[in-house]
N, C-alpha and C positions, 0 to 999 in steps of 0.2 A: 426676234424673229427666228423660227426654228430653222435649223438648217441641216441639210442631208449630205453625205459624200457623194460627188458627182465628178467623172473624170478627175480624180485625185485632189479634188478641191472640194472645200465645204460651201454649197450653194445654198441660197434662199429657197425654201420650198415654194413660195410664192414669187413667180417670175414676172416683172414687169413687161407686159406685151404692149408693143410700142404702134401697133396698128392704127390707132387713131391718130396718130401725130402729124399736124397740117402746118406748114412755115408760116401760114398767114397769121399764126396765133403761137408762136415758138415759145415766147416767153411762159404763157401757160404750161406747156408741156415740160419747160427747163424746170419749173418750181415743182411740178409733180415728180420729176426724177429727183430732185432735191429732197424732196419729202419721203420718198421711197429710199433712198441711200440715207437719210438722216435716221430712219426708223429700222436700220441692221438690214435694209435688202442690198443684193450684190448680184442679182441674176437678170440681165436684159435680154429680152426677146425682141428681135425685130426680122426685116426680111428685105430682099432686093425690090419685092414687088409693093411694099407698104407705101401707099400715098405717092408713088411715081419716084421713088427716091428719098422724098421728103423726110419719112421716119429716119433712115439712115444718116442723113444729113445732120438732122437735129441731135441724135444720139452722139454722133461723133464730134460735133461743136460742143456739146455738154462735157464730155468725157475730157476732151483737150482742154477745155476752160476751168475745169474743176480738177485736173491733174490726178485723175483716179483710175487711170488705166488698169495700173496693177491690183486695184481693188475690187474690181467689176469682173464678172463671168461674162462675156459677151457672146451671145449666140446670135446668127442671122440663117438665112436661108435662101436658096438659089433655085433655079428652075421652073418657077411658076410660069404658067401659062402667059403670055404677053402679045400684044400687038397683033390679035388674031391669030398666033399660033399657039395651038393647044399642047402638042405634044414637044415638051422642050427638055425632056430629061434625058441627055446625052452629054459626053465630054466636052464638045465645043461651048454647050451651053454653060456647063460648070466653070469652065475656063472665063467666060465672057463675064458672067454674073459674078463670079468671086473677085474678079479684078475691079469691077465698078463698085462692088460693096467695099473692099479696101480702101478705096479713095474716097468714098463718100463717108466711111467711118474713121479716116483719118488714122488709122493704124496699121501695122505690118502684118498682123496676124489675127486671124479669127479663133476664138477659143473652142467655139462648137459651132459646126456648119452643117446644116440639116438639106437634104434635098426636100423642096417643097412638096413634091408629087412623086408619083412613081410612074413608069411606062412598062407593063410587062413585056412589051415586044423588045425592049432593050436588055440584052445579057446582063445579069449582074457582074460578070468579069470585067466588063467595059467600065461600068462605073467603080467597083471597087479599085481597079488598076488608076483611073484617074484620080479618085481622092488621093490613094497613096501617094501619087506622084504630086498632088498639091502640098501633101503632109510634109514629104521629104524636101519640097522647095522652101519649107517655112511659112506658108500662107495659112494652115489651119493646124490645130493641135490635135482636135478629135473632129469626129463626124457622125451623123447620125441620118435618120429617114423620118420625115413626116407624111403622115398619110399612105403608109405601107403596110401590107398585111404581115403578120409574122411568119407565113412561109416564105415570104420574099426574104425577109431579113435573116432568118434561118439558111436560107439558100446561100445569100450573099456572106454571111460569116462563115459558112462552111467553105466556100472557095478561098476567102482571105486565109483560113488557117492552112489550107492545103497548098497555098502558094507563099507562106510564111508571111503575109501582109497584116495589116490593122483592118479589122471590120468595123461595123456599126457600133456605137458606143452607147446610143440611146434611140428610143422609138417615141414619135410624136403624133397619136391620133386623138380623136375627140373622147373624151370620158367625162360623164358628169352623171350626178344622180338620177337627173330624168333622161330616159332613153328615147332617142329619136325614132320616129315613125319610118323616116326614111333620110338619106344623105342631106346634110345641111347645104352643101354645094357641090357641085359636079366633082368626082372622083376623090372627095374627101370622106375619110372613112371614121367609123366609131369602132372603138375595140370592143370584141365580143366577149362572153362571160368563158369561153375557152381560152382566149389569148390572155385575159387577166390571170387564169390558171397557170398559163406558160409564164408570164412575166412574175408570178409568185415562186413558182418551181424554179427558175432561172436567176432571180433577182436582177433580171433586166430592167434598168431605169427607164421610165416613163415620163414624159412632159406632155400633159393633158392641155388641149386647148379648147375653148369654150366650156370650160369646167363649172361654169355658173348657169350655163344652158339659158343664155341669152336674157338672162334676168326673170326665168321662170319662176322663180322661188323668191322674189322681192316683194311680194304682195300686190303687184300691178294686175294677175290675172287670178281668175277664178272660174270653175266650171260653166259654160255656157255665156261667159263674159270675157271673150279673147278677140281684142280688137287688131290687134296685130297680126297681119297674114301670115308672116313668118311663123311666128308661134303657133298659129293654128294648123299651119301645114306640118310642122315638125315635132311639135310637144303635145298636141291636144289629144290625149288618149286618157282612158279610165287608169290606165297603171300610174301614168304620171300625177294625175290627179290623187291618187292614193299615196304617193311618194310625198306629195307636198303636204298631205294632211300630216302623214307621220313626221315630216321635217319640222312642222309647228309644234306638234305636241314635245318632240325632242327639244327643241328651242326653248319653250316655254319652261320645261323642266330645268333646263341648264341655264336659263336666264341670259339667252343670246337671241340671236335673228333667224329666220328658218334659212335665208340665203348663206349666213356663215355655216349652218348645220350642212347644206348642200355642199359647199367649198371643203368642209371637214372631211365630208364622205369621201372625196377625191384624195386629200391630203394622207388620210389614215389606211390607204390600201396597204397590204402586208408586203409591198417592196418598195425600192426607192421611187418616189413619185415627186412630181413636180407640177405646178399649174400655172400656165400663163394666163393671167388676168389683162384686161383691157380698160382700167377705169378711165372716166372722164373728168372725175372731180376729186378733189383729196379727200373727200369723204366717203367717197366709193372705195378709194384705194386702203384709206385706214380701217374702213370695215372689213375688207377682205384680208388684210394682214392680221387682224385679230383672229381670224377663223383659223389660221396657223396654228394658234395656242390651244385649240379645242380638241381635246382628245376623245376618241371614238373607240369602244371597245368592238372586238369582232363581232359580238352578237347584236350590237346596235347597227352595226354595217349591213349585216343580213337582214335586219327587222327593217330599215329604212329602203332597201332595195326589193323588199318583196321576198327575200328567198327563207324568210322566217315569219310565222303567222304571230309569233308571240316574242315579246322582247323579255330575255332572260332575267330572273329576278336580280334585283339590285344593280343593274347596269345603267339606271338613269342617273348616273352620277356626273360630276362636273369634270 
């Protein structure tokens, strides 16, 4: 499993996203965690909101039973809308959600803590001050932002520097080879081309969610044959069908699957990038982990996403 430095440690580029975890089939998810760990994975992605707490509880029991706390990088998120309350990105929600996450996960400290949403009405100073207080208390080591625009991250980190505080260490937007026609969910953002250029210029780490575009590249969908209403709403566009066509051509040349090419596209961006995947079976997990071994050259990336109409000679390598 290819690893990249994140927050001072080597982290697997493929993070195991634990959104699907449910306690009525806990043994299945524990076996999936075992498989991920046994194949070199060490980056676990969960959240206070996943499964009403079930995801964190399963992960916590697995870490405790296996005795691997020091071997994994544990990321969780807070301040997601819940119980009819949409705007929860504020210090009191951070404190409450973090306390519950620590209890569920059975740990004293979270390696990386993300704000699950943004609320532009809340000043970055309030949030940075609160997160630094939690870090000084030993509850979190690093923190970041999920579904924040780059402008807000820059503003937050500028405030942190001005006060001698720690700022965001990672951003987690949607990024995939397929570009959504609209937001996947309310207030969830997809990184723009300009923001990707900012990540490259600053080498600021990115954790991509929905990196495989909800299975758009899996072979289940064709133009004019999209039965899934979500896929039709978000990904059914001429540009994305062309990206799928190119992913198939490149996959055939490299002897891999199109969905692995799509995931490799995310992982081969020219800055530290990680992808949270949410497999439901061991086969899906192992397929995704193989994508982390595929190298795509810069010209192949530009050709796949349509920035270039011709693949540079000789770049159909393995």
